[in-house]
N, C-alpha and C positions, 0 to 999 in steps of 0.2 A: 497513639494519641487519643486521649479521652475526649470525645466530642458529644457526650451525652447531653441531650437537650438542645444542641446546636442546630441551626438551620444552615444549609449549604449556600443559600442565596439570600440577599437582603434587599427588600423593596426600597426604592429611593424616595425621599420625602417629597421632592418636586413632582414626581410621577410614580405612584405605587406600582404601575404596570412595568416599570423598568427595574431590573434587578442586577445586582453586582455580587461578586464573591464575598463570602463572610471573612475572607482573609485580609481585605484591604478596602477602606472607604474610597480611596482614590485609585484610578486605574494605573497600574504599574507600567513603566516605560523603559526601564533599564535593569538588567540583572545584577549590575555592580557599578560602582563609581568609575567613571571614565570609559565605560563601554557604551558608545553611542551608535557605532556602525559595525558591520561584520568585520571590517578591517581591524577593529579593536579587540575582537574576540580571541584570536590566537595569541597575540602578545600578552593579554591578560592571563590566559591559561598557562603560558610558558613561565610567567613570573610566579604564579601560584603553585604550579605542579612540577615544573622543570623536568627532572629525570624520572618522574613517576610514569608508569606504563599508560599510554593513551589508547593504544589499540593493538590488536593482533590480526595477522593475516596468515593464509596458507597458500603455498604454490602447488600447481599441478606438476607432479613428478613424472606421471606416466598416464597414457590413455589406454585402457584395456578394452579390446573388442571381443565380444562374445556372440556366437550365432545361436539363435533360439528358434525352435519350430513352433509356429503359431497357426491357428485356424486361418485359412485364406479368406481375406475380405471379399465378400461377394461370391465366394466359391461354393461348390456343392457341399452337402453335408459330409463331414469327415475329411474334406480336402484341406491340406496344410501347405505352408510355405516357410522358407527360412528367412529370418530377418536379422540384421546386424545391430547389436546394442552396444553403446559406448558407456564405459564406467571409468571412474577416475581414481588414481592413487595420489593422495595428497601428502604434503609435507606436514611435519609437526607445526603447531602454532608458533609464529614468529612475533615476539613483542617489539613495539616501537614506542619510544618515549615522546613526551611533548616537545622536548628539545630537538629530537630527531625529526619530528614532523615539521617543526619550524624551519629547520635547515633545508628540508625538501621543498618547502614553500618558497624560501628565499631563492633557491636554485631554479625552480620552475618559473617563478615570476621573472627572474633575471633572464632566463633563457628565452621566454616569449618576447620580452622587450628587445633582446638582441636580434631575434628573428625579424622584428619590425613592427610588432603589435604596439599600437599607441604612438608610433613616430613616422608613419608613412603618409600622413596628410589626408587620409580618408576618414570621415566621421559619419555616424548616423545622426538622426534628429536630436538625440540626447547628448551629442558631442563626444561619444565614446564608441569604440568598436566593440562588437558583440562576439562572444565565443560560445559555440554550441558544445554541450556535453551529451554525447550519445554513447553511453558506456554503462556496464553493469556496476552495481553497488560495490565499492571497494575503497581502500585507503587512498588510492590515487584520485578517485572522484573528489574526495574531500580536499586533497592537496591542491587540485586544480581550482576548486571553489574558493579556497582561502587565498590562493595566488591571485586570482582575478579580483577578489575583494581588495587585496593590497594594492593592485594596480588601478583600481577604480573602474574596471571594465565589467559590464553586466554579462551574466551567462544566460543561455537559453537551454531548456531541457528537452530531451527526446527519449522516449521509452525504447529499450532495446528490442522490444517485440514489434515495433513498427515495421511495416513493409515499405517498399520504395516510395509509394505515394505519400504516406504519412511522414516519412523522414524528409522528403523534399519540401513538404509544407513547413515543417518545423525549422528547417535551415534557410529556406528561401524567404519566407515571410519576414523574419527579423534581420535579413541581410547579414548572415553570419560570416565572419572573416576567417576564423580558425575553428576547427572542430577537434575535440578530444574524444577518442573512441578506443575500442578494444580490437586487437588483431583479427578476432573472429568475425567482426562486423564490417571489415573493410570491403568485403564483397558487395554488401548492400549499399554501402556508401559510394562505391564505384558506379553503381547504376544511376545515381542521381547527380553526380558531380557536374555533368553538362548543363543541368537545369538549375544549378546554384552558382551563378556567375561571380558572386562576391566572395566566394570561398577561395582563399589563397594558401592557407596552411592546414595540414592534417598532422596531428600528433596521436600516436597509438601506443598502448602498453601491451604487456604479455607478448613481447616481440618474438619469443621462441615459437609462438603459434602462428606466426604470419605466413601467408602464402606469398612467396617472393614475386610470383608473376602478377598478382593483384597489386602489390606494392609498386612494382615497376610501371604498371598501367596508370595508376594514380599519379605517380611521379611525373610521367610523361605529360599528362594533362595539366598538372599544376605548374610545371616548369615553363609553360607557355603563358602563364598569367603573371602580371606584374602589379605590385602595389607601389603607389607613389609615382612621381614624375621626375624626369631629368636625371641628375646625378644621384638623387635619393631613391631612385626606383629600385625595388627589391623583387626578385623572382620568387614565385611560389615554390613550396616544397613539402615533402612528407618526411617525417622522422619519428623515431621511437622515443618513448618517454625518457629512457635513460640517456639517449643522445641529447635531448632537450636539456636535461638537468646538467649534463656535462658542459654544454654550452654556457649555461647559467653560472656554473662554478668558475669557468674561465673568464666570464664577463660579469662578475657580480655587481649589482646595482646597490649603491649605498643607501642607508636609511634616510638621508637628507632628501634624496630624489623621491622616495616613496611618500615622505611627508608632504611634498608638493602635489603628489598625485592623489593624496588621501581623499576618499569620497566624503560627501556631505550626507547628513541624515536622510534627506529627501531624494538623494540620487537613487537611480534604479540599480538594484542588486541582481534581479533575476526576472526573466520572462518565463514563467512556469506554465507549460501547456497541460491542460486538463486531459484526462484519459479519454474523453469524448463519448460518454455513455448516452448523451442525448443529441449527438450530431458531431460536426467537425470539431476537433480540439480547439479550445480557446486559449489564447495566451494571456495569463494573468500577470499584471504588472506588480511586482513586489519590490518595495524600496528597502533600503537598509533599516529605516525606522520601523517598517512593518515587521521585519524579521526579528529585530532586537526586542520590540515590544512583546512579540509572541514568545521568544526565548525567556524574557523576564517573567511572564505569566506562568508558563509551564514549569519553570524552575521553582517559583515560589510555591506552586501547588504540589509538585511531586518530590522535591528534594528531601522533605522529611521522611519519605518512604524508602529512601535508598540506604544501603549499608556499606561499610568499608570494604567488604569482600565481594560486592556485586560485580557481575560481568554481564554485559548486554550483548545478545546475539543479533547481528544485523544481516538481514537477507532480503528485505523488501526493496523495491526499486527506489533509488535516491531521486529519481525523476518525479516521485510522488511526494508531496509536501509533508505527509505524515512522517516518512522515514527521515527526510532532511531535518525537520524540526526536532524529532526525537533524538537523532544522533547528536545534534548540536547541544541538546540539553544534557545528555550523558557525558559528552566531552567536557562541558562547562562545569559539571558537578564532580568531575574526577572519577566517573565510572568507566572502566575500560570497555571499548567497543570491539567485539570480535566479529570479523567479517567472514560470513559464509555465503553459500549460494543455494538456491532451491535444488540444484542438481546434486549437491553433496551433503545435504542436511542429515540424512539417515544412513544407517549401516547398509541398507539395501542398495543404495545408489553409489557406493564406493567399493574398491577392491584393495586388499592388502593394507588397509588403514582404517581408522575410525572415521565415521561421519562427523560433520561439524558439531552436532549437539553433544556427542560423547567426547570429542577432542577438546572442545572449549569449556564444557561443563558450565553453561550459562546459568545465571540465577534469574534473569529477566528476558522475556521474549515479547516482541511486538509483532503482531500479524494481522491478517485480514480474515474474514469468515471462511473463505475457501481453504486457507491453510489449516484453521482449527477444525473444520469439518473433516478434512482428510485425516488429521491426527485422531480425532474421535472415532471415525469409521474404521481406521486402521486398527485401533485397539479392539473395537467391537468385532472385527473380522477375526482377529487372533483368538478372542474369547470363544466365538462360535465354533472355531476349529479345534478347540480344546476338548478333553474328555468331559462328560456330563458332570462329574463331581467338581471339576475346576470351575465350570460355568455356575454351578449352584453356589459354591463358596464366594465367587466374585459377586454375584447378584445379592447374596445375603449381606456381604460386607458393604456393598454400595448403599443399600437401603438402611443399614444400621448406622453408617457414618452420617447419612443425611438426617436421620431422625434423632440420633444420639451423638452429637458432635464431639463429646468428651472421649469417644472411642477412637477418634481420628488418628492419634499418634501411633497407637498399636496397630491399627489396620493398615496404615501407610507402610509400616515396616514389614508386616506379614503378608498382606494381600496385594497392595498396589505398588510394591517395590519394583517389579519388572517393568510396569508402565512408566514409572519415574526414571528408571535406569535408561530407558530408550531416549529420554531427553537430557541425559547427562547426570541425572540424580540430584541436581541442585536447584532446579527451577522452582521459584517461589511466587513469581508474579508473571501472569500472561495477560498482556494488554491487547485489546482488539480495537481496530479502527477501520475506516473505509466504508463500512456498512454495518447494519445491525447483526449481532450474533444471536441466534435463537436461544431462548431460555433453556431448552433441552440440552443444547451443546454447552452452554455456560455452566449449567449445573453439573454436567458430566465431568468437564475439565476441573471444576472447582472441587469435586469430590475425589477424583482419581489422581490428579496431577498437582495442581497449584491454584492459588487464588486467581480467578479469571475476571478481569476488569474490562468494562466497556469504555469507549471514548467516542467523541463526536467532533468533527471538524470539516473544513473545506479549504480548498486551495485559496479561495478569496480572503480567508482570514488567517493565512499562514499556518494552517494545520489545526492545532488544538483549539477547540471552543469550550469543550467540557471533558472532564476525565473523572471516572468513578474511582475514588480513593477508598482504601480499606475501611477508613473511619466512617464512611457513609454507605457502606456496601449494602446493596439490595438488588434483586434481579429486575430486569426490564427497565433499567434507567441508564443514561449515559453519564450521570454523575454531576460534578460540581463545575460551575463556571470558572474558567481561568481568570485570574484577577487583572488581565489586560483588556478584558472585554466587558460590555454590559449587554443585557439581553432583554427583549420584550416580546410578548406574544401578541401578534396583530390579528384582529378578528378575521375569520374566513367564513362568513355567514352562509355561503352556498352549501357547505357541508356541515353546518352547525357547530363549527369550532370557534368558540367565543372566549375571550379573556374573562368574561363574567360567569362562565361555567364553573362548576365545582366538581373536579379540580379545574383551574384555568387552562384553556387550550387556545391554540391559534398558530398562525405562521410565525416561525422563528425569525426575528430580526436581530441583527448584531451590529454593534458600533464600538469603535475603539482604535487605538494606534496600530493594531495588527491587521486592520481591514484594508484591502487593496484600494487603489484609486480608480481601478477599472480594468478593462480588457484592451489588449493591444490591437489597434486598428479596428475596433468594434464599438464605435460610439453608440450605435443603436442598442446593443445588448447592455452596455454600461448604463444607459439611461433607464432601461427596463429593470435593472437589478439593484439600483441604488437610489435612495431618496435624496432630496436636496439638503436635508440636514444630517446626512452621513450614515444612514442605516442601510445595511446590506440585507436585501430580501433573499433568504436562503431557498425558499420554495419547499421547505420542510415544515410539517405540522408537528408541534411540540406540546407538551403538557407538564405543568409543574406538579411534582410529587409533594406529599405532606412534609417531607424532611428538607424541602428546598432544592432537591436535585431535579434534573430535567430528563424527561422521557421523550423519545421520538415515536410519533404515531405513524407517519408515512410522508411521502413526497406528494405535493399537490398534483404534479403531472401524472402520478400513478394512482390517483383516486378515480374510480369508475362508478358511475351511477347506474344501477341495475334497473330493470323494467319496473320493479317494485318501488323504486324511489330511494332505496337504501344505497349507501356508498360503501364500496369495497376498497380497502387499503392494500394494494397489490404487494408492496414490499413487505408489509407485516405478514401477509399470507406466505410469501416466498421464504421468509425467515423461519416460519413455523414448519411448513412442509419440507423445507430444505434439510431439516434435522432428521428426516426419515433415513434409517440405516441403509435401505436398499436404493436410495436415490443419490446420484452423484451431482447432478445439476437440475434445478427446477425453476421454470418460469411460469407464473400464473397469468392467465389471460381471461378477460371477460368482455363480452359485447354489451353495449348499452341497452339492447333489447333482450338480454338473457336474464334468466332467473338465478343462475349460479355460475361460478367460474369453472374453467377447465385448466389443465396444466400440461405443459410440454416438458417431458422428463427424460433425462439421460440416466440409465441405471448405474448403480455402483456394482460393477460386474462381480467382484469377489464376494461381497456380502449377499448379493442376489442369488448367486449359485448356492451358497451355504443355506440360505433360507429355503430355496426351492427343494434342495435335497432333504432338508428337515421336514418339509411339507409333503414329501413323497411325489414331487412333480419332477419328472425326468425330461429335461430339455437339453439337446446338444447344440453345438454351433458356437460361433463367435458372437460378439455384442450385437452386430447388425442382424444376425439371425434371431437372437433372443428378442430383439425389439419387435420382430414381426409375429411372434408367437402369441396367440390369443390367451393361453393360460398365464403367460408372463404378464401380459397387460392387466388381466383380472387380478392377479396377485399384487402387482404394483399399486393398482388403484385401491385395493383393500388396505394395504399397509399405509399408504398416504392418508387415506381418510382416518384411519386409526390414529396416526401421528397428529393430525389436525385436531381431532377430538380431545386427545390427551393434552394438547396445548391450549385448550379452552375455546377453540373455534366452534361456531354454531351456525345452524340454519343456512343462510345464503353464502356463508364463508366455506362451506364444505364442498369439495370438488364434485362437479357433475360427471366429468369424464377426464381422460388423459390421452395424450398423444405420446408415444414412446419413440425416442430418437436413438438410433444405433450408432450415431457419430458423436465422439467426444467433443465437447465445446472448448475451444481454446482462443486466445487472442489472435493467433495466426489464422484460424479459421473464420474469424470475424464475429463469432457469437459472444465473445467476451472482450472487454476493453483490456488495455495493458495493465490496469489495476484489478483485473479479474471481476469487474462488474458486468452484469448482463447487458448485452446490446439488444434491447427490447425490439426496436424497429427491425433489425436484421433478422432476428429469430421469427418474428411475426410474418415477415415477408417470405422467409424460407419455408414456413409451414402454412402458408396462406390457404392452400388447397385443403390440407388436413383439418385446419380450423373450421373452414366452411362446412366440411363433411361432418365434423363432430357436432356442430350446432345445427345440422340438418338444413344447411342453406345451399348445398351444391346442386 
């Protein structure tokens, strides 16, 4: 699309500080005629696409266990131990048409109604029973979602990485009546059932993986619970997804009944829990109208970029609004969705079969910075392990393609072919969301693999707020406003961010049909986050670029005022330092009475060992032992400072010192949220003593 001279955003006449998309004067509210609720989405798609392939999935055929000898954690130098590793043998991709999806939804919805959902006399404050979805991203997740939309029942989300406490909160607070989960998660569910008294039914898929003893224990507990009263009372139960669909097939509900149950635009579709990077997860109330407006805006902005042979690889959690909205957009525009998992994406994580990227050969990937950093650092690791001549050719080709773009086609075939083959060989668009991707990583992906685009969104706005499209491509921007929202930058004078600056800056405020009405059972937070005239205060600092795209500066909560009076934008620094090849995770910290920041760093073990070897530094031991070595710390600090300077950081933004962590950060360990965002408070508390020592306060 030729957009020469176009501006991505248009100031409004009544208030020039308010901007809308160049694509539409009015905010869009529907992706197609007759599509007003999520219940309308699948029937519309079936009518348009019918027997066209809607999605692909793969089944686990076999789990392969391998023993590996590794350095013993906390052991003496040279001491090892054996650990058991699990790998998967997967089936070939299995296609499913829109008609087949619709039939599965009909059976699933009818099965849940036959169980008693919606007819047992029990209702929440919205007049509908709620269903929890605590499952990995899959076709069945979407089938359950569309089944509930057809029935008019709201769903609530729970990340699969939640421990018992987090799961109990996400099931108990919204009074969930039925939960859909995976067989592998039944053990965690069993631990919280006694504290979730409203739960009557459990439905699980991947039945072949179920531990029958756990199923029996859950069955015993649920059988003692009853829904409804008198003759209409129904016992609780647990059953597999296939059994539920068989029930539905035998007791199919007619379309006339579903028309009576049809939700209204302002009915609740979902309570989506945030990943909780700044405290306890908050339940965001998303109506059918919110979702449909967001779908309309994303479709209008992105559909021109899609091609007839596109395939989208889905592996992010559907409990994250980004994945839910993106998948809905691809389904609605006829782009097949191929379901993978983080555990089976690459060749290294499977046995006797191809990983998801090679098996599906996707053309579009949507990920978060943690995924793309791993991809980049994995490529860098392989290059560093190659002969010197290969390294030289790669580096020369990399710089040549960046400076002389017309050489790209030849270099892609000759030099970058292996890197492209690792992702299936067809990837042409890589979209990033969830947090900012560093410019270094974006440039690397753009040069070696495919066009790397940024996005920006929030659960409170149903996902997409801005997307960088190829027509407006430039680095360090999150792109064009989706045409379902309007944006204004509100002055934040404490740090000098003003809409009157050149370029205009300020806190990003959003308004439109896709903005939530608030948080579940949190009127205090709702009042803080929304204005009386409908603006959502994001807490993010933004800046308008010359071409009308939006750039993110940082979050207000992560702005720290140094002793000198200058403000540091911590997320900006983490994005820059996080692209360092020898760092796996990086959290930047600064005291208000400090002159410069410090960082807590988890090394990228493979790249670090290659770098140390090349530098002639001989250090043995596991990651924990590497973290304690003085030479390793000095080398890491030198590399991080160099990375920061190359990214344009100066003066007070350059690290004073670092703390090296020998423990990998994970959602299970508490250092990351389920969406792989840094849990700043948790990490600061974990390293409180080391932080004080580093700043000389101990």
